N, C-alpha and C positions, 0 to 999 in steps of 0.2 A: 543479448550478448551471451556467449558461452563462457564456461568457467575459466578456461585458459586466457581468453581475451580479457575477462574481468580481472584476473590476478595480475596480468601485465599492466593494465591501465591503472590499477590501484597502487602498484609498487612505489612509484615516486611520491605519492601522497602519504603512503604509510611511513616512508622515511622521514618526511617533513613532520608528520604527526608525532612520530617518535622523538624527534628533536625538541618539539614543543612540550610534550607531556610525559616523556619517558616510558611510553607504552605504545603498542600497536593494537588498535581495536580488531576484534575478531568478527567477521561479517555474519557468522552463524548465531551470534548473540543478539542480533537485531531483527526486528520485524520489517523486512524490506527485500525487494527484488535486487538483483545485481545492479540494475540501472539506478534504482532509488538509492541504494547504498553508495554507489560510486559518486553520484551527484552530492549526496550528503557529506561524504568524506572530503570532496573538493571544497565544499562550503565551510566545513569545520576547519580545514587547513587555512583557507583564505581569511576567515574571520578569527582564527586562533581561539576557537572554542572547542570544548569536548564534544565528541560525536553524540553522546547521549543527551545533549541539549537539543539536538536536531532530530534524531531518530529514537523511536521507542525500543527499549531493550525487551527481549523475551524474558518473561518472568520464570525464574527457576523455582522448583519446589522447595518448600521450607526444609532446611537441612537439620532442624532441631532434632528430629527423630533419628538422624544418622550419627549423632554424637554418643560416644560411649563414656561412661563415668567409671 
């Protein structure tokens, strides 16, 4: 699926997810293809669970070095 198709398909699930959890997950923060992410988002909404319980998040570098005292 292309990016535009993906965004259109995710839109209603993003709205429902936001109603449940007060946030919208960002697909670039997860290790998944568009298809995998879409199916996981659907499942998260239907089961009313956070997406990160279904998909693995991309690890961000430690921000400890970025702090200024």
